[in-house]
Each structure stands twice: as C-alpha cells, then as structure tokens.
C-alpha positions as a Markdown table, in Angstrom:
| # | Residue | x | y | z |
|---|---|---|---|---|
| 1 | Met | -162.4 | -69.6 | -19.7 |
| 2 | Arg | -163.0 | -72.6 | -18.4 |
| 3 | Ala | -166.3 | -74.4 | -19.9 |
| 4 | Pro | -168.2 | -77.0 | -17.3 |
| 5 | Ala | -167.5 | -79.8 | -18.2 |
| 6 | Gly | -170.2 | -81.2 | -16.1 |
| 7 | Asp | -170.4 | -84.3 | -13.4 |
| 8 | Met | -167.6 | -87.1 | -14.5 |
| 9 | Glu | -166.2 | -90.0 | -12.5 |
| 10 | Leu | -162.4 | -89.9 | -14.0 |
| 11 | Glu | -159.5 | -91.7 | -12.9 |
| 12 | Pro | -156.1 | -89.1 | -12.8 |
| 13 | Glu | -155.0 | -87.8 | -15.7 |
| 14 | Ser | -152.2 | -88.3 | -17.0 |
| 15 | Asp | -152.5 | -85.4 | -19.6 |
| 16 | Arg | -153.7 | -82.8 | -17.0 |
| 17 | Ala | -151.4 | -81.0 | -15.3 |
| 18 | Pro | -151.5 | -80.9 | -10.7 |
| 19 | Gly | -154.3 | -78.0 | -10.0 |
| 20 | Ala | -155.4 | -77.2 | -13.8 |
| 21 | Pro | -158.4 | -77.8 | -16.1 |
| 22 | His | -157.9 | -80.4 | -18.1 |
| 23 | Pro | -156.9 | -78.7 | -22.4 |
| 24 | Arg | -160.5 | -80.1 | -23.3 |
| 25 | Glu | -162.1 | -77.6 | -20.7 |
| 26 | Thr | -160.5 | -74.8 | -22.3 |
| 27 | Leu | -162.0 | -72.8 | -25.0 |
| 28 | His | -159.7 | -70.1 | -25.2 |
| 29 | Leu | -156.3 | -70.1 | -26.2 |
| 30 | Phe | -153.6 | -67.1 | -25.6 |
| 31 | Gly | -150.6 | -66.1 | -27.5 |
| 32 | Gln | -150.6 | -68.6 | -29.9 |
| 33 | Ser | -152.6 | -66.9 | -33.1 |
| 34 | Lys | -150.0 | -67.9 | -36.0 |
| 35 | Ala | -150.3 | -71.1 | -35.1 |
| 36 | Glu | -154.3 | -71.3 | -35.4 |
| 37 | Asp | -154.1 | -69.5 | -38.7 |
| 38 | Ala | -151.9 | -71.7 | -40.4 |
| 39 | Phe | -154.2 | -74.5 | -39.6 |
| 40 | Leu | -157.3 | -72.3 | -40.6 |
| 41 | Glu | -155.4 | -71.7 | -43.6 |
| 42 | Ala | -155.1 | -75.2 | -44.6 |
| 43 | Phe | -158.2 | -76.6 | -43.9 |
| 44 | Asn | -159.8 | -73.2 | -45.6 |
| 45 | Thr | -157.7 | -73.7 | -48.9 |
| 46 | Gly | -158.5 | -77.7 | -49.1 |
| 47 | Arg | -155.1 | -78.4 | -48.0 |
| 48 | Leu | -156.3 | -79.7 | -44.9 |
| 49 | His | -153.1 | -82.7 | -43.9 |
| 50 | His | -154.3 | -86.1 | -42.4 |
| 51 | Ala | -151.5 | -85.6 | -39.3 |
| 52 | Trp | -150.6 | -82.7 | -37.7 |
| 53 | Leu | -147.7 | -82.3 | -35.6 |
| 54 | Ile | -148.0 | -79.9 | -32.1 |
| 55 | Thr | -144.7 | -78.8 | -31.1 |
| 56 | Gly | -143.3 | -76.5 | -29.0 |
| 57 | Pro | -142.3 | -75.9 | -24.7 |
| 58 | Arg | -144.0 | -77.4 | -22.3 |
| 59 | Gly | -147.0 | -75.8 | -21.0 |
| 60 | Val | -147.6 | -73.2 | -23.9 |
| 61 | Gly | -151.0 | -74.8 | -25.1 |
| 62 | Lys | -149.8 | -77.3 | -27.3 |
| 63 | Ala | -152.6 | -79.8 | -26.1 |
| 64 | Thr | -154.9 | -76.9 | -25.3 |
| 65 | Leu | -154.9 | -76.1 | -29.2 |
| 66 | Ala | -155.3 | -80.3 | -30.2 |
| 67 | Trp | -158.9 | -79.9 | -28.5 |
| 68 | Arg | -159.7 | -76.8 | -30.3 |
| 69 | Ile | -158.7 | -78.1 | -33.7 |
| 70 | Ala | -160.2 | -82.0 | -32.5 |
| 71 | Arg | -164.2 | -80.0 | -31.9 |
| 72 | Phe | -163.7 | -77.6 | -34.3 |
| 73 | Leu | -163.1 | -80.6 | -37.1 |
| 74 | Leu | -166.2 | -82.7 | -35.6 |
| 75 | Ser | -168.0 | -79.5 | -36.2 |
| 76 | Gln | -167.1 | -78.9 | -39.5 |
| 77 | Pro | -169.3 | -80.8 | -42.4 |
| 78 | Val | -167.5 | -83.5 | -44.9 |
| 79 | Gly | -167.9 | -84.0 | -48.3 |
| 80 | Glu | -170.9 | -83.3 | -49.9 |
| 81 | Ala | -172.3 | -81.4 | -46.9 |
| 82 | Asp | -169.9 | -78.9 | -47.2 |
| 83 | Ala | -172.7 | -77.6 | -50.5 |
| 84 | Gly | -175.6 | -75.0 | -48.9 |
| 85 | Leu | -178.6 | -75.6 | -49.8 |
| 86 | Phe | -178.5 | -73.6 | -53.6 |
| 87 | Gly | -174.8 | -75.3 | -54.0 |
| 88 | Asp | -173.1 | -72.5 | -52.8 |
| 89 | Ala | -170.2 | -73.2 | -50.2 |
| 90 | Pro | -170.9 | -71.9 | -46.9 |
| 91 | Pro | -168.5 | -68.9 | -45.8 |
| 92 | Ala | -165.2 | -69.9 | -45.1 |
| 93 | Pro | -164.8 | -69.8 | -40.8 |
| 94 | Thr | -162.5 | -67.4 | -39.2 |
| 95 | Ser | -161.9 | -69.0 | -35.6 |
| 96 | Leu | -161.0 | -72.6 | -33.7 |
| 97 | Glu | -164.0 | -71.3 | -31.7 |
| 98 | Ile | -166.8 | -73.3 | -30.7 |
| 99 | Gly | -169.8 | -72.5 | -28.0 |
| 100 | His | -169.4 | -74.4 | -25.3 |
| 101 | Asp | -173.3 | -75.0 | -24.9 |
| 102 | Thr | -172.6 | -76.8 | -28.3 |
| 103 | Pro | -173.2 | -80.7 | -28.3 |
| 104 | Val | -169.8 | -81.4 | -29.9 |
| 105 | Tyr | -168.0 | -79.4 | -26.8 |
| 106 | Arg | -170.2 | -81.0 | -24.3 |
| 107 | Arg | -169.4 | -85.1 | -25.6 |
| 108 | Ser | -165.6 | -83.8 | -26.0 |
| 109 | Ala | -165.1 | -82.6 | -22.1 |
| 110 | Gln | -167.1 | -86.3 | -21.0 |
| 111 | Leu | -164.7 | -88.1 | -22.9 |
| 112 | Ala | -167.7 | -89.3 | -24.6 |
| 113 | Glu | -167.5 | -88.0 | -28.3 |
| 114 | Pro | -167.5 | -91.1 | -30.6 |
| 115 | Arg | -165.5 | -89.5 | -33.0 |
| 116 | Leu | -162.7 | -88.8 | -31.5 |
| 117 | Cys | -160.1 | -90.8 | -29.7 |
| 118 | Leu | -157.9 | -89.7 | -26.5 |
| 119 | Ile | -154.7 | -92.0 | -26.9 |
| 120 | Arg | -152.4 | -91.5 | -24.1 |
| 121 | Arg | -150.6 | -92.9 | -20.8 |
| 122 | Ala | -153.1 | -95.3 | -19.0 |
| 123 | Tyr | -153.3 | -94.9 | -15.6 |
| 124 | Asp | -153.3 | -98.7 | -13.7 |
| 125 | Ala | -155.5 | -98.5 | -11.1 |
| 126 | Lys | -153.5 | -102.0 | -9.0 |
| 127 | Lys | -150.3 | -99.9 | -8.6 |
| 128 | Ser | -151.8 | -96.5 | -8.3 |
| 129 | Arg | -150.4 | -94.8 | -10.4 |
| 130 | His | -149.9 | -94.2 | -14.9 |
| 131 | Thr | -148.1 | -96.5 | -17.0 |
| 132 | Ala | -144.5 | -95.2 | -17.4 |
| 133 | Gln | -145.1 | -95.1 | -21.5 |
| 134 | Ile | -147.7 | -95.3 | -24.1 |
| 135 | Ser | -148.5 | -99.3 | -25.0 |
| 136 | Val | -149.0 | -100.6 | -28.2 |
| 137 | Glu | -152.4 | -101.8 | -26.7 |
| 138 | Glu | -153.5 | -98.2 | -26.4 |
| 139 | Val | -152.4 | -97.2 | -29.4 |
| 140 | Arg | -154.1 | -100.8 | -31.3 |
| 141 | Lys | -157.3 | -99.3 | -30.0 |
| 142 | Leu | -157.3 | -96.7 | -33.3 |
| 143 | Gly | -158.0 | -100.1 | -34.4 |
| 144 | Ala | -161.3 | -100.2 | -33.3 |
| 145 | Phe | -161.8 | -96.6 | -32.9 |
| 146 | Phe | -162.4 | -96.5 | -36.8 |
| 147 | His | -164.1 | -98.9 | -37.5 |
| 148 | Met | -166.7 | -98.1 | -34.7 |
| 149 | Ser | -167.0 | -94.2 | -35.5 |
| 150 | Ala | -167.0 | -95.0 | -39.6 |
| 151 | Thr | -170.6 | -96.1 | -38.7 |
| 152 | Asp | -171.7 | -92.8 | -37.9 |
| 153 | Gly | -169.9 | -90.4 | -40.8 |
| 154 | Gly | -168.3 | -87.5 | -41.0 |
| 155 | Arg | -164.6 | -86.5 | -39.8 |
| 156 | Arg | -162.5 | -88.8 | -37.3 |
| 157 | Val | -160.0 | -87.4 | -35.0 |
| 158 | Val | -157.4 | -88.5 | -32.7 |
| 159 | Ile | -155.4 | -87.0 | -30.5 |
| 160 | Val | -151.8 | -87.9 | -29.0 |
| 161 | Asp | -151.0 | -86.6 | -26.0 |
| 162 | Ser | -147.8 | -87.0 | -26.1 |
| 163 | Ala | -146.2 | -88.7 | -28.6 |
| 164 | Asp | -143.1 | -88.5 | -26.4 |
| 165 | Glu | -144.4 | -90.6 | -24.4 |
| 166 | Met | -144.7 | -94.2 | -27.1 |
| 167 | Asn | -142.2 | -96.8 | -26.7 |
| 168 | Val | -140.8 | -98.6 | -29.7 |
| 169 | Ser | -143.7 | -100.5 | -30.4 |
| 170 | Ser | -146.4 | -97.9 | -30.3 |
| 171 | Ala | -144.5 | -95.5 | -32.6 |
| 172 | Asn | -144.4 | -98.6 | -35.0 |
| 173 | Ala | -147.7 | -99.3 | -34.7 |
| 174 | Leu | -149.2 | -95.6 | -34.5 |
| 175 | Leu | -146.6 | -94.9 | -38.0 |
| 176 | Lys | -148.7 | -97.8 | -39.8 |
| 177 | Met | -151.9 | -95.3 | -39.6 |
| 178 | Leu | -150.1 | -92.7 | -40.3 |
| 179 | Glu | -148.7 | -94.1 | -44.0 |
| 180 | Glu | -152.4 | -95.6 | -44.1 |
| 181 | Pro | -154.8 | -93.1 | -43.0 |
| 182 | Pro | -158.5 | -93.9 | -42.7 |
| 183 | Lys | -160.5 | -92.0 | -45.0 |
| 184 | Asp | -161.3 | -88.5 | -43.8 |
| 185 | Ala | -159.3 | -89.3 | -40.3 |
| 186 | Val | -157.1 | -86.1 | -38.7 |
| 187 | Leu | -154.3 | -87.1 | -36.4 |
| 188 | Leu | -152.8 | -84.8 | -33.6 |
| 189 | Leu | -149.8 | -85.6 | -32.0 |
| 190 | Val | -148.6 | -83.8 | -29.4 |
| 191 | Ser | -144.5 | -83.3 | -28.5 |
| 192 | His | -142.4 | -81.4 | -25.9 |
| 193 | Gln | -139.9 | -83.2 | -28.0 |
| 194 | Pro | -140.0 | -83.6 | -31.7 |
| 195 | Ser | -136.3 | -84.8 | -32.3 |
| 196 | Arg | -137.3 | -88.0 | -29.8 |
| 197 | Leu | -140.1 | -88.9 | -32.6 |
| 198 | Leu | -139.4 | -91.6 | -35.2 |
| 199 | Pro | -138.0 | -89.4 | -38.1 |
| 200 | Thr | -140.6 | -91.3 | -40.4 |
| 201 | Ile | -143.3 | -90.5 | -37.8 |
| 202 | Arg | -142.1 | -86.6 | -38.5 |
| 203 | Ser | -141.7 | -86.8 | -41.7 |
| 204 | Arg | -145.7 | -87.6 | -42.2 |
| 205 | Cys | -147.0 | -84.6 | -40.1 |
| 206 | Arg | -147.3 | -81.5 | -41.0 |
| 207 | Glu | -145.8 | -79.0 | -37.9 |
| 208 | Leu | -147.5 | -76.3 | -35.9 |
| 209 | Arg | -144.5 | -74.9 | -33.7 |
| 210 | Leu | -146.3 | -73.2 | -31.4 |
| 211 | Gly | -143.8 | -70.4 | -28.9 |
| 212 | His | -142.9 | -69.0 | -25.7 |
| 213 | Leu | -146.0 | -66.6 | -24.2 |
| 214 | Asn | -145.4 | -63.3 | -22.7 |
| 215 | Ser | -146.8 | -61.6 | -19.5 |
| 216 | Glu | -149.9 | -60.5 | -20.7 |
| 217 | Asp | -150.8 | -64.1 | -22.2 |
| 218 | Val | -149.4 | -66.0 | -19.4 |
| 219 | Arg | -151.9 | -64.0 | -16.7 |
| 220 | Gln | -155.0 | -63.9 | -19.6 |
| 221 | Ala | -154.2 | -67.5 | -19.3 |
| 222 | Leu | -154.0 | -67.7 | -15.6 |
| 223 | Asp | -157.1 | -65.3 | -15.9 |
| 224 | Ala | -159.2 | -67.8 | -17.5 |
| 225 | Ala | -158.0 | -70.9 | -15.5 |
| 226 | Gly | -159.3 | -69.9 | -12.3 |
| 227 | Phe | -156.2 | -67.9 | -11.2 |
| 228 | Asp | -155.4 | -64.4 | -10.3 |
| 229 | Ala | -152.2 | -63.7 | -10.4 |
| 230 | Ala | -152.1 | -60.2 | -11.7 |
| 231 | Asp | -150.1 | -58.5 | -8.5 |
| 232 | Gln | -147.3 | -61.0 | -9.5 |
| 233 | Ser | -147.8 | -62.1 | -13.4 |
| 234 | Glu | -145.1 | -60.2 | -15.1 |
| 235 | Ala | -142.9 | -61.9 | -12.3 |
| 236 | Leu | -144.3 | -65.2 | -12.9 |
| 237 | Ala | -144.5 | -65.9 | -16.3 |
| 238 | Glu | -141.0 | -64.9 | -16.3 |
| 239 | Leu | -139.9 | -67.8 | -14.1 |
| 240 | Ala | -142.0 | -70.1 | -16.0 |
| 241 | Ala | -139.8 | -69.1 | -19.3 |
| 242 | Gly | -143.6 | -68.2 | -20.8 |
| 243 | Ser | -145.4 | -71.1 | -20.2 |
| 244 | Val | -148.9 | -71.4 | -18.8 |
| 245 | Gly | -148.3 | -75.0 | -18.2 |
| 246 | Glu | -145.2 | -73.8 | -15.6 |
| 247 | Ala | -146.8 | -71.3 | -14.4 |
| 248 | Leu | -150.2 | -73.0 | -12.6 |
| 249 | Arg | -147.8 | -75.5 | -11.4 |
| 250 | Leu | -146.0 | -72.2 | -9.6 |
| 251 | Thr | -149.0 | -70.9 | -8.7 |
| 252 | His | -150.1 | -74.5 | -7.5 |
| 253 | Leu | -147.4 | -75.4 | -5.4 |
| 254 | Asp | -146.9 | -71.2 | -4.1 |
| 255 | Gly | -143.6 | -71.9 | -6.2 |
| 256 | Met | -142.8 | -67.9 | -6.1 |
| 257 | Asp | -142.3 | -68.4 | -2.5 |
| 258 | Ala | -140.1 | -71.4 | -2.7 |
| 259 | Tyr | -138.1 | -69.7 | -5.2 |
| 260 | Arg | -137.8 | -66.2 | -3.0 |
| 261 | Glu | -136.1 | -68.6 | -0.5 |
| 262 | Val | -133.9 | -70.4 | -2.9 |
| 263 | Val | -132.6 | -66.7 | -3.4 |
| 264 | Ala | -132.3 | -66.2 | -0.5 |
| 265 | Leu | -130.3 | -68.3 | 0.8 |
| 266 | Phe | -128.4 | -68.7 | -1.6 |
| 267 | Ala | -127.8 | -64.7 | -1.2 |
| 268 | Thr | -125.5 | -65.8 | 1.5 |
| 269 | Leu | -122.9 | -67.1 | -0.6 |
| 270 | Pro | -120.2 | -67.8 | -0.5 |
| 271 | Lys | -120.7 | -67.9 | 3.5 |
| 272 | Leu | -124.0 | -70.4 | 3.2 |
| 273 | Asp | -126.4 | -70.0 | 5.9 |
| 274 | Arg | -126.5 | -73.7 | 7.2 |
| 275 | Pro | -129.1 | -74.0 | 9.3 |
| 276 | Arg | -131.3 | -72.1 | 6.3 |
| 277 | Ala | -129.6 | -74.3 | 3.7 |
| 278 | Leu | -131.1 | -77.7 | 6.5 |
| 279 | Lys | -134.3 | -75.9 | 6.1 |
| 280 | Leu | -135.3 | -75.6 | 2.7 |
| 281 | Ala | -134.0 | -79.6 | 2.0 |
| 282 | Glu | -135.9 | -80.7 | 5.2 |
| 283 | Ser | -139.3 | -79.3 | 3.9 |
| 284 | Cys | -138.9 | -81.7 | 0.9 |
| 285 | Val | -139.0 | -84.8 | 3.1 |
| 286 | Gly | -142.1 | -87.4 | 2.8 |
| 287 | Ala | -144.4 | -89.0 | 0.9 |
| 288 | Thr | -146.2 | -85.3 | 1.4 |
| 289 | Asn | -143.7 | -83.1 | -0.7 |
| 290 | Val | -142.7 | -85.3 | -3.5 |
| 291 | Asp | -144.1 | -81.9 | -5.9 |
| 292 | Arg | -142.2 | -80.0 | -3.2 |
| 293 | Tyr | -138.9 | -81.6 | -3.9 |
| 294 | Glu | -139.5 | -81.7 | -7.6 |
| 295 | Leu | -140.5 | -77.6 | -7.3 |
| 296 | Ile | -137.0 | -76.9 | -5.3 |
| 297 | Leu | -135.0 | -79.4 | -7.9 |
| 298 | Gly | -136.3 | -77.3 | -10.3 |
| 299 | Leu | -135.9 | -73.9 | -9.1 |
| 300 | Ile | -133.2 | -74.4 | -8.0 |
| 301 | Asp | -131.6 | -75.3 | -11.6 |
| 302 | Arg | -133.2 | -72.3 | -12.9 |
| 303 | Phe | -131.3 | -70.1 | -10.8 |
| 304 | Leu | -127.9 | -71.1 | -11.9 |
| 305 | Thr | -129.5 | -71.4 | -15.5 |
| 306 | Arg | -130.3 | -67.8 | -15.0 |
| 307 | Leu | -127.3 | -66.9 | -12.5 |
| 308 | Ala | -125.1 | -68.4 | -16.1 |
| 309 | Arg | -127.0 | -66.0 | -18.4 |
| 310 | Thr | -126.2 | -63.1 | -16.4 |
| 311 | Gly | -122.4 | -64.1 | -15.9 |
| 312 | Ala | -122.6 | -64.0 | -19.5 |
| 313 | Gly | -124.2 | -60.2 | -20.4 |
| 314 | Arg | -128.0 | -61.5 | -20.0 |
| 315 | Pro | -129.6 | -60.9 | -16.4 |
| 316 | Pro | -132.8 | -61.3 | -15.6 |
| 317 | Leu | -135.5 | -58.6 | -17.5 |
| 318 | Val | -137.9 | -58.8 | -14.8 |
| 319 | Glu | -136.5 | -60.0 | -11.4 |
| 320 | Ala | -138.7 | -63.0 | -10.0 |
| 321 | Ala | -137.1 | -62.5 | -6.8 |
| 322 | Arg | -136.4 | -59.4 | -4.3 |
| 323 | Lys | -132.4 | -58.5 | -5.5 |
| 324 | Glu | -132.2 | -61.4 | -7.6 |
| 325 | Val | -130.1 | -59.2 | -10.4 |
| 326 | Glu | -128.0 | -58.3 | -6.8 |
| 327 | Val | -127.6 | -61.5 | -6.1 |
| 328 | Met | -127.0 | -62.9 | -9.7 |
| 329 | Thr | -124.7 | -59.7 | -10.8 |
| 330 | Arg | -122.6 | -60.2 | -7.2 |
| 331 | Leu | -122.3 | -64.3 | -7.9 |
| 332 | Ala | -121.3 | -63.8 | -11.8 |
| 333 | Pro | -119.2 | -60.7 | -12.4 |
| 334 | Asp | -117.8 | -62.4 | -16.0 |
| 335 | Ser | -117.4 | -64.3 | -18.8 |
| 336 | Met | -115.6 | -67.1 | -16.4 |
| 337 | Ala | -117.7 | -67.0 | -13.9 |
| 338 | Ala | -120.8 | -68.0 | -16.2 |
| 339 | Lys | -118.5 | -70.7 | -18.1 |
| 340 | Asp | -118.8 | -72.2 | -14.3 |
| 341 | Trp | -122.0 | -71.9 | -13.2 |
| 342 | Ala | -123.2 | -73.1 | -16.6 |
| 343 | Thr | -120.8 | -76.0 | -15.8 |
| 344 | Leu | -122.3 | -76.6 | -12.7 |
| 345 | Gln | -125.8 | -76.2 | -13.7 |
| 346 | Gln | -125.4 | -79.1 | -16.3 |
| 347 | Glu | -123.6 | -81.1 | -13.3 |
| 348 | Ile | -126.4 | -80.5 | -11.0 |
| 349 | Ser | -129.3 | -81.6 | -13.7 |
| 350 | Ala | -128.0 | -84.3 | -14.3 |
| 351 | Arg | -127.2 | -85.6 | -10.1 |
| 352 | Ala | -131.4 | -84.1 | -9.9 |
| 353 | Ala | -132.1 | -86.7 | -12.3 |
| 354 | His | -129.4 | -89.4 | -10.7 |
| 355 | Ala | -131.1 | -88.8 | -7.3 |
| 356 | Lys | -134.8 | -89.3 | -8.8 |
| 357 | Ala | -134.0 | -92.2 | -10.2 |
| 358 | Val | -132.4 | -94.1 | -7.8 |
| 359 | Asn | -134.8 | -92.6 | -5.0 |
| 360 | Leu | -131.8 | -90.8 | -3.4 |
| 361 | Asp | -133.4 | -88.8 | -0.1 |
| 362 | Pro | -134.6 | -85.5 | -0.8 |
| 363 | Ala | -132.3 | -83.7 | 2.2 |
| 364 | Ala | -129.1 | -85.3 | 1.1 |
| 365 | Ser | -129.6 | -84.6 | -2.0 |
| 366 | Ile | -130.4 | -80.6 | -1.8 |
| 367 | Leu | -127.7 | -80.6 | 0.5 |
| 368 | Asp | -125.2 | -81.9 | -2.1 |
| 369 | Met | -126.8 | -79.8 | -4.6 |
| 370 | Val | -126.3 | -76.6 | -1.7 |
| 371 | Phe | -122.7 | -77.3 | -1.1 |
| 372 | Lys | -121.7 | -77.5 | -4.1 |
| 373 | Ile | -123.3 | -74.8 | -5.0 |
| 374 | Asn | -121.6 | -73.1 | -2.7 |
| 375 | Asp | -117.8 | -74.0 | -3.2 |
| 376 | Thr | -118.3 | -72.9 | -7.1 |
| 377 | Ala | -119.4 | -69.5 | -5.2 |
| 378 | Ser | -116.8 | -69.6 | -3.0 |
| 379 | Arg | -113.9 | -70.6 | -6.2 |
| 380 | Val | -115.8 | -67.6 | -8.2 |
| 381 | Ala | -114.8 | -65.6 | -5.2 |
| 382 | Arg | -111.2 | -66.2 | -5.1 |
| 383 | Ser | -110.8 | -66.0 | -8.6 |
| 384 | Arg | -112.2 | -62.0 | -9.0 |
C-alpha cells in the first residue's frame, strides 16, 4: 500500500526508482519477514545494535525495510519512558507497522522528521544531475543533525542509501560515527554490494540479509505500488529475478514487450534478421531514449545469462517471452555451448559498460553486440 505523502515540491531523488513510489511512501514490505523478525527479536530482547547493514540484491525491499525500521524506532519510547504508568513494561511489539495517519509517518514522508536524517547522493541543480558519489560533506551533516536532534530527546535514526555510493572520504567520516555512535542513535546502511564497503564498516554493523522474492510477492508489491501485473506476474518476476525494483522498472519502460522483441530477434539466429536488428538498435537513439538504451542492454545481458544456464541444463522455469525455452534450447544444446554463451555474456557485459562510459553511439553499440551474438550462434551451430 502506498500512503499519501502530501503535497511536496521535491528535486529529483537519487534513491527513487523511475515511475515508482519512494520507499518512505511504502507502508508494507512483502517477502522479507525473516529480516523483519530478526530485527524485532533484537529490539524486544534489548539487543538493539547501533548500526545495521541491510543487504541483498537491488530492488528486493532494502530501502523500504530501512524506512519501516526508522519509523518504528521513532515511534517507540526510549529509556525510562519504556516503563508503563505503574512500572510495568509495555507489551513487546510484534510488527514494524505504523499507520500512515501517525505524526511520525507524515513527518517522515515529508522529510520533515527532526529525529531522522537521510544521507544519499545530492542533486546538483546547476548541472541538472545527481552527484556520482555520496560526498564527505553529506556525511558531515550528521554532526549538526545529532547536535540539533538531541534537543528533541528520544531516539535518532540515520538512513544511508546506498552505502555503496560513498567515496573514500565519506566512508571514513561515517566510520568515525560508527566507532563512537551518539547515545540512542541507530544507523541503517542500505547496501547492494557489501563487499565494496570498508571491512571496518561491515564489522561494526549487524547484517540483515534480504533475498529474492517469489512471483506472488512481486505481484503483491506491484499491486501495492499501483501497477496491475496480474496477467504476467510470473513472467515479470522471472525476468526481474525476484526484484520488485527491477519489475517496477520493466513495467514503467514496457520491458516485457522489449524482451519479447529481443527474443524474437535472436530466434532468427544464426541467420540474423538484419532489418529487425537495425530497428531495435535505432529505437535506442536520441536523448529521449536513454532509458530505452539502458533497458535493451540489460535485456540482452539477461537473455545471454538465461541462454548459458539453458545449455548447462537449467532452462527458465517460467517463460518471459513466447517460445523462449524453445529458442534457447536450440541455441544452447549442450554444456559446450553453455561455456561459449557464458564467455560471450561476460564480454558483452564489459563492452556495454565501456560503451556507456565513453558515450558510444547507442545504435552502433547494440548492432556490434548483436553481430557478435550471431557469430557465436553460427559457431555453435557448426560444432553440432
């Protein structure tokens, strides 16, 4: 469920998926009960750690969980207030849920909660884009935050989304905060790739690991976000690899239709349909098609990954496009072909990253990849 956040004039946000509600606007989290239960157990048994590292693949609800934890903590009494009127402790909470009509929710949704600080990549209005990394200046804001919020009393919460985007200076600045945390402060670090963080940062946090979602969890999450995917929820969950964030992106960008185009094109291999390939490549040209270009690159990479797995004896359990398994079985008939496709997938992935980094022509980049895929299909066919 997406609760109303009110009328807000906000600059573009680096931690919001295109076309999707922000995690702070999301009341419910699907498919991650184990992580929620682990946090609640720590809270209810008096073992609340001062820093939590929330990890897992992109789009599975890490930021949503961070905001749920933050709102929950800010709604709970601290210290002497824990005792009831006659000295009895209040009943232990059994859920992180708080209503969207509560003051904490409303203030958090408006980014107006004085005891909550969000650290993320800043938006540069002059350049009309976000900074590439979380700067040390952003992390140093925590000094003023803790000083000012202390006057309000109660618990203070910090969300860093995502910690992977800190540079060396900002990571070291945060490390100092983790080493000497202020009283009643809890820091929540969202991380897609925790191995990229400083080992000293990881060692000072307790980890909450989130996993991939099944198709029903993805369907419910999309439903709650206002997207109707009932007719293709299984295929969408399969293509999104159990990531709600990716499923939202695919839905927003008509990704299922685009993947069907990719599969239909590769169904012609090794006798490549060149006009069809050219049409796909040209659909990614121009400033208005930047998202389309990123989408097609990702879908080609996904096709190759699924193709290699098919050759290794693990075809898709759910088809994300018509006759997908038939096409993949023909192109990757055995383990030798699987190795060829896996090697090509790594090469294509590296070429895609290079093409984006140096701003190569999108159409030329896509055609180059498609021709290499066709060459591999020809080689596999000759070896049979």
